[in-house]
HTML snippet that shows the backbone in 3Dmol.js (N, CA, C, O; Angstrom):
<script src="https://3Dmol.org/build/3Dmol-min.js"></script>
<div id="view" style="width:600px;height:400px;position:relative"></div>
<script>
const pdb = `
ATOM      1  N   LEU A   1      12.547  10.590   3.130  1.00  0.00           N
ATOM      2  CA  LEU A   1      12.304  11.898   3.703  1.00  0.00           C
ATOM      3  C   LEU A   1      12.930  12.996   2.848  1.00  0.00           C
ATOM      4  O   LEU A   1      12.298  14.022   2.598  1.00  0.00           O
ATOM      5  N   LEU A   2      14.168  12.788   2.400  1.00  0.00           N
ATOM      6  CA  LEU A   2      14.809  13.802   1.560  1.00  0.00           C
ATOM      7  C   LEU A   2      14.074  13.983   0.242  1.00  0.00           C
ATOM      8  O   LEU A   2      13.999  15.093  -0.285  1.00  0.00           O
ATOM      9  N   SER A   3      13.537  12.904  -0.286  1.00  0.00           N
ATOM     10  CA  SER A   3      12.803  13.034  -1.550  1.00  0.00           C
ATOM     11  C   SER A   3      11.519  13.843  -1.350  1.00  0.00           C
ATOM     12  O   SER A   3      11.130  14.613  -2.227  1.00  0.00           O
ATOM     13  N   GLU A   4      10.867  13.672  -0.206  1.00  0.00           N
ATOM     14  CA  GLU A   4       9.658  14.455   0.079  1.00  0.00           C
ATOM     15  C   GLU A   4      10.001  15.933   0.228  1.00  0.00           C
ATOM     16  O   GLU A   4       9.284  16.797  -0.276  1.00  0.00           O
ATOM     17  N   ILE A   5      11.089  16.217   0.915  1.00  0.00           N
ATOM     18  CA  ILE A   5      11.532  17.604   1.080  1.00  0.00           C
ATOM     19  C   ILE A   5      11.890  18.187  -0.278  1.00  0.00           C
ATOM     20  O   ILE A   5      11.534  19.325  -0.584  1.00  0.00           O
ATOM     21  N   SER A   6      12.590  17.414  -1.084  1.00  0.00           N
ATOM     22  CA  SER A   6      12.996  17.873  -2.413  1.00  0.00           C
ATOM     23  C   SER A   6      11.794  18.213  -3.278  1.00  0.00           C
ATOM     24  O   SER A   6      11.786  19.231  -3.970  1.00  0.00           O
ATOM     25  N   ARG A   7      10.790  17.368  -3.239  1.00  0.00           N
ATOM     26  CA  ARG A   7       9.570  17.640  -4.016  1.00  0.00           C
ATOM     27  C   ARG A   7       8.886  18.913  -3.529  1.00  0.00           C
ATOM     28  O   ARG A   7       8.390  19.704  -4.330  1.00  0.00           O
ATOM     29  N   ALA A   8       8.863  19.104  -2.221  1.00  0.00           N
ATOM     30  CA  ALA A   8       8.206  20.282  -1.651  1.00  0.00           C
ATOM     31  C   ALA A   8       8.924  21.574  -2.040  1.00  0.00           C
ATOM     32  O   ALA A   8       8.293  22.626  -2.144  1.00  0.00           O
ATOM     33  N   LEU A   9      10.236  21.501  -2.257  1.00  0.00           N
ATOM     34  CA  LEU A   9      10.999  22.692  -2.633  1.00  0.00           C
ATOM     35  C   LEU A   9      10.675  23.161  -4.050  1.00  0.00           C
ATOM     36  O   LEU A   9      10.810  24.344  -4.365  1.00  0.00           O
ATOM     37  N   LYS A  10      10.246  22.226  -4.902  1.00  0.00           N
ATOM     38  CA  LYS A  10       9.869  22.533  -6.288  1.00  0.00           C
ATOM     39  C   LYS A  10      10.945  23.337  -7.019  1.00  0.00           C
ATOM     40  O   LYS A  10      10.655  24.319  -7.701  1.00  0.00           O
ATOM     41  N   GLU A  11      12.195  22.893  -6.859  1.00  0.00           N
ATOM     42  CA  GLU A  11      13.300  23.570  -7.536  1.00  0.00           C
ATOM     43  C   GLU A  11      13.310  23.215  -9.017  1.00  0.00           C
ATOM     44  O   GLU A  11      12.765  22.191  -9.429  1.00  0.00           O
ATOM     45  N   LYS A  12      13.930  24.067  -9.798  1.00  0.00           N
ATOM     46  CA  LYS A  12      13.969  23.863 -11.250  1.00  0.00           C
ATOM     47  C   LYS A  12      15.165  23.019 -11.673  1.00  0.00           C
ATOM     48  O   LYS A  12      15.627  23.111 -12.810  1.00  0.00           O
ATOM     49  N   ILE A  13      15.663  22.195 -10.754  1.00  0.00           N
ATOM     50  CA  ILE A  13      16.725  21.247 -11.085  1.00  0.00           C
ATOM     51  C   ILE A  13      16.173  19.854 -10.815  1.00  0.00           C
ATOM     52  O   ILE A  13      15.120  19.701 -10.196  1.00  0.00           O
ATOM     53  N   SER A  14      16.891  18.846 -11.284  1.00  0.00           N
ATOM     54  CA  SER A  14      16.375  17.489 -11.136  1.00  0.00           C
ATOM     55  C   SER A  14      16.226  17.113  -9.663  1.00  0.00           C
ATOM     56  O   SER A  14      16.966  17.583  -8.799  1.00  0.00           O
ATOM     57  N   LEU A  15      15.262  16.267  -9.414  1.00  0.00           N
ATOM     58  CA  LEU A  15      15.000  15.795  -8.062  1.00  0.00           C
ATOM     59  C   LEU A  15      16.249  15.138  -7.473  1.00  0.00           C
ATOM     60  O   LEU A  15      16.563  15.330  -6.299  1.00  0.00           O
ATOM     61  N   LYS A  16      16.951  14.370  -8.287  1.00  0.00           N
ATOM     62  CA  LYS A  16      18.161  13.694  -7.819  1.00  0.00           C
ATOM     63  C   LYS A  16      19.213  14.698  -7.367  1.00  0.00           C
ATOM     64  O   LYS A  16      19.854  14.500  -6.335  1.00  0.00           O
ATOM     65  N   LYS A  17      19.397  15.771  -8.127  1.00  0.00           N
ATOM     66  CA  LYS A  17      20.393  16.776  -7.750  1.00  0.00           C
ATOM     67  C   LYS A  17      20.010  17.471  -6.445  1.00  0.00           C
ATOM     68  O   LYS A  17      20.872  17.766  -5.617  1.00  0.00           O
ATOM     69  N   THR A  18      18.727  17.729  -6.268  1.00  0.00           N
ATOM     70  CA  THR A  18      18.271  18.351  -5.027  1.00  0.00           C
ATOM     71  C   THR A  18      18.505  17.410  -3.850  1.00  0.00           C
ATOM     72  O   THR A  18      18.982  17.834  -2.797  1.00  0.00           O
ATOM     73  N   ILE A  19      18.173  16.143  -4.026  1.00  0.00           N
ATOM     74  CA  ILE A  19      18.387  15.152  -2.968  1.00  0.00           C
ATOM     75  C   ILE A  19      19.869  15.038  -2.644  1.00  0.00           C
ATOM     76  O   ILE A  19      20.244  14.984  -1.473  1.00  0.00           O
ATOM     77  N   ASP A  20      20.712  15.002  -3.667  1.00  0.00           N
ATOM     78  CA  ASP A  20      22.163  14.929  -3.449  1.00  0.00           C
ATOM     79  C   ASP A  20      22.656  16.127  -2.651  1.00  0.00           C
ATOM     80  O   ASP A  20      23.468  15.981  -1.738  1.00  0.00           O
ATOM     81  N   ARG A  21      22.160  17.316  -3.000  1.00  0.00           N
ATOM     82  CA  ARG A  21      22.582  18.539  -2.301  1.00  0.00           C
ATOM     83  C   ARG A  21      22.131  18.510  -0.846  1.00  0.00           C
ATOM     84  O   ARG A  21      22.909  18.817   0.057  1.00  0.00           O
ATOM     85  N   LEU A  22      20.884  18.143  -0.625  1.00  0.00           N
ATOM     86  CA  LEU A  22      20.378  18.075   0.743  1.00  0.00           C
ATOM     87  C   LEU A  22      21.148  17.044   1.566  1.00  0.00           C
ATOM     88  O   LEU A  22      21.469  17.277   2.731  1.00  0.00           O
ATOM     89  N   SER A  23      21.433  15.922   0.951  1.00  0.00           N
ATOM     90  CA  SER A  23      22.182  14.871   1.630  1.00  0.00           C
ATOM     91  C   SER A  23      23.584  15.345   1.997  1.00  0.00           C
ATOM     92  O   SER A  23      24.053  15.121   3.113  1.00  0.00           O
ATOM     93  N   ARG A  24      24.237  15.992   1.062  1.00  0.00           N
ATOM     94  CA  ARG A  24      25.595  16.508   1.298  1.00  0.00           C
ATOM     95  C   ARG A  24      25.586  17.544   2.425  1.00  0.00           C
ATOM     96  O   ARG A  24      26.448  17.525   3.303  1.00  0.00           O
ATOM     97  N   ASN A  25      24.615  18.434   2.390  1.00  0.00           N
ATOM     98  CA  ASN A  25      24.529  19.461   3.431  1.00  0.00           C
ATOM     99  C   ASN A  25      24.200  18.859   4.793  1.00  0.00           C
ATOM    100  O   ASN A  25      24.686  19.334   5.819  1.00  0.00           O
ATOM    101  N   LEU A  26      23.386  17.829   4.804  1.00  0.00           N
ATOM    102  CA  LEU A  26      23.044  17.172   6.056  1.00  0.00           C
ATOM    103  C   LEU A  26      24.271  16.489   6.660  1.00  0.00           C
ATOM    104  O   LEU A  26      24.449  16.496   7.878  1.00  0.00           O
ATOM    105  N   LYS A  27      25.109  15.905   5.820  1.00  0.00           N
ATOM    106  CA  LYS A  27      26.340  15.275   6.310  1.00  0.00           C
ATOM    107  C   LYS A  27      27.271  16.306   6.934  1.00  0.00           C
ATOM    108  O   LYS A  27      27.999  16.001   7.878  1.00  0.00           O
ATOM    109  N   ASN A  28      27.246  17.525   6.406  1.00  0.00           N
ATOM    110  CA  ASN A  28      28.112  18.588   6.914  1.00  0.00           C
ATOM    111  C   ASN A  28      27.508  19.312   8.109  1.00  0.00           C
ATOM    112  O   ASN A  28      28.158  20.163   8.715  1.00  0.00           O
ATOM    113  N   PHE A  29      26.271  18.978   8.448  1.00  0.00           N
ATOM    114  CA  PHE A  29      25.569  19.652   9.533  1.00  0.00           C
ATOM    115  C   PHE A  29      26.252  19.367  10.858  1.00  0.00           C
ATOM    116  O   PHE A  29      26.610  18.227  11.156  1.00  0.00           O
ATOM    117  N   ASP A  30      26.425  20.402  11.636  1.00  0.00           N
ATOM    118  CA  ASP A  30      27.040  20.283  12.948  1.00  0.00           C
ATOM    119  C   ASP A  30      26.060  20.853  13.964  1.00  0.00           C
ATOM    120  O   ASP A  30      25.671  22.017  13.871  1.00  0.00           O
ATOM    121  N   ASN A  31      25.673  20.056  14.905  1.00  0.00           N
ATOM    122  CA  ASN A  31      24.702  20.487  15.905  1.00  0.00           C
ATOM    123  C   ASN A  31      25.185  21.729  16.652  1.00  0.00           C
ATOM    124  O   ASN A  31      24.374  22.555  17.069  1.00  0.00           O
ATOM    125  N   LYS A  32      26.488  21.863  16.822  1.00  0.00           N
ATOM    126  CA  LYS A  32      27.056  23.033  17.488  1.00  0.00           C
ATOM    127  C   LYS A  32      26.725  24.302  16.705  1.00  0.00           C
ATOM    128  O   LYS A  32      26.377  25.324  17.295  1.00  0.00           O
ATOM    129  N   ASP A  33      26.832  24.238  15.384  1.00  0.00           N
ATOM    130  CA  ASP A  33      26.497  25.389  14.542  1.00  0.00           C
ATOM    131  C   ASP A  33      25.028  25.757  14.695  1.00  0.00           C
ATOM    132  O   ASP A  33      24.677  26.935  14.756  1.00  0.00           O
ATOM    133  N   PHE A  34      24.180  24.752  14.756  1.00  0.00           N
ATOM    134  CA  PHE A  34      22.746  24.979  14.906  1.00  0.00           C
ATOM    135  C   PHE A  34      22.454  25.696  16.221  1.00  0.00           C
ATOM    136  O   PHE A  34      21.687  26.658  16.252  1.00  0.00           O
ATOM    137  N   LYS A  35      23.060  25.230  17.295  1.00  0.00           N
ATOM    138  CA  LYS A  35      22.869  25.862  18.602  1.00  0.00           C
ATOM    139  C   LYS A  35      23.371  27.294  18.582  1.00  0.00           C
ATOM    140  O   LYS A  35      22.726  28.191  19.124  1.00  0.00           O
ATOM    141  N   SER A  36      24.514  27.510  17.963  1.00  0.00           N
ATOM    142  CA  SER A  36      25.096  28.850  17.892  1.00  0.00           C
ATOM    143  C   SER A  36      24.162  29.806  17.153  1.00  0.00           C
ATOM    144  O   SER A  36      23.968  30.942  17.585  1.00  0.00           O
ATOM    145  N   GLN A  37      23.589  29.354  16.050  1.00  0.00           N
ATOM    146  CA  GLN A  37      22.671  30.193  15.284  1.00  0.00           C
ATOM    147  C   GLN A  37      21.428  30.520  16.106  1.00  0.00           C
ATOM    148  O   GLN A  37      20.939  31.649  16.077  1.00  0.00           O
ATOM    149  N   ASN A  38      20.922  29.540  16.833  1.00  0.00           N
ATOM    150  CA  ASN A  38      19.736  29.774  17.655  1.00  0.00           C
ATOM    151  C   ASN A  38      20.025  30.764  18.772  1.00  0.00           C
ATOM    152  O   ASN A  38      19.171  31.585  19.106  1.00  0.00           O
ATOM    153  N   ILE A  39      21.212  30.698  19.349  1.00  0.00           N
ATOM    154  CA  ILE A  39      21.588  31.642  20.401  1.00  0.00           C
ATOM    155  C   ILE A  39      21.603  33.057  19.841  1.00  0.00           C
ATOM    156  O   ILE A  39      21.124  33.986  20.490  1.00  0.00           O
ATOM    157  N   GLU A  40      22.149  33.227  18.642  1.00  0.00           N
ATOM    158  CA  GLU A  40      22.191  34.556  18.021  1.00  0.00           C
ATOM    159  C   GLU A  40      20.782  35.081  17.752  1.00  0.00           C
ATOM    160  O   GLU A  40      20.516  36.269  17.935  1.00  0.00           O
ATOM    161  N   ILE A  41      19.895  34.212  17.327  1.00  0.00           N
ATOM    162  CA  ILE A  41      18.503  34.612  17.079  1.00  0.00           C
ATOM    163  C   ILE A  41      17.847  35.038  18.389  1.00  0.00           C
ATOM    164  O   ILE A  41      17.149  36.051  18.442  1.00  0.00           O
ATOM    165  N   LEU A  42      18.074  34.264  19.438  1.00  0.00           N
ATOM    166  CA  LEU A  42      17.476  34.588  20.734  1.00  0.00           C
ATOM    167  C   LEU A  42      18.023  35.894  21.295  1.00  0.00           C
ATOM    168  O   LEU A  42      17.286  36.652  21.926  1.00  0.00           O
ATOM    169  N   LYS A  43      19.300  36.164  21.074  1.00  0.00           N
ATOM    170  CA  LYS A  43      19.889  37.424  21.536  1.00  0.00           C
ATOM    171  C   LYS A  43      19.164  38.608  20.908  1.00  0.00           C
ATOM    172  O   LYS A  43      18.951  39.631  21.559  1.00  0.00           O
ATOM    173  N   GLY A  44      18.791  38.465  19.657  1.00  0.00           N
ATOM    174  CA  GLY A  44      18.084  39.532  18.962  1.00  0.00           C
ATOM    175  C   GLY A  44      16.677  39.762  19.496  1.00  0.00           C
ATOM    176  O   GLY A  44      16.115  40.843  19.319  1.00  0.00           O
ATOM    177  N   LEU A  45      16.113  38.767  20.139  1.00  0.00           N
ATOM    178  CA  LEU A  45      14.758  38.882  20.668  1.00  0.00           C
ATOM    179  C   LEU A  45      14.720  39.473  22.072  1.00  0.00           C
ATOM    180  O   LEU A  45      13.677  39.930  22.539  1.00  0.00           O
ATOM    181  N   VAL A  46      15.865  39.457  22.734  1.00  0.00           N
ATOM    182  CA  VAL A  46      15.912  39.932  24.129  1.00  0.00           C
ATOM    183  C   VAL A  46      16.166  41.413  24.178  1.00  0.00           C
ATOM    184  O   VAL A  46      16.239  41.991  25.262  1.00  0.00           O
TER     185      VAL A  46
END
`;
const viewer = $3Dmol.createViewer("view");
viewer.addModel(pdb, "pdb");
viewer.setStyle({}, {cartoon: {color: "spectrum"}});
viewer.zoomTo();
viewer.render();
</script>
């Protein structure tokens, strides 16, 4: 899945580096942060 996303991004760096970056960021992902960001977006719509 990460390799498909990496290809779709068409970045000017190696596919492996893009996959590594996405993987690293995914490991750092916190569902709480995601919810918080969505709440802020929704506040702007109200």
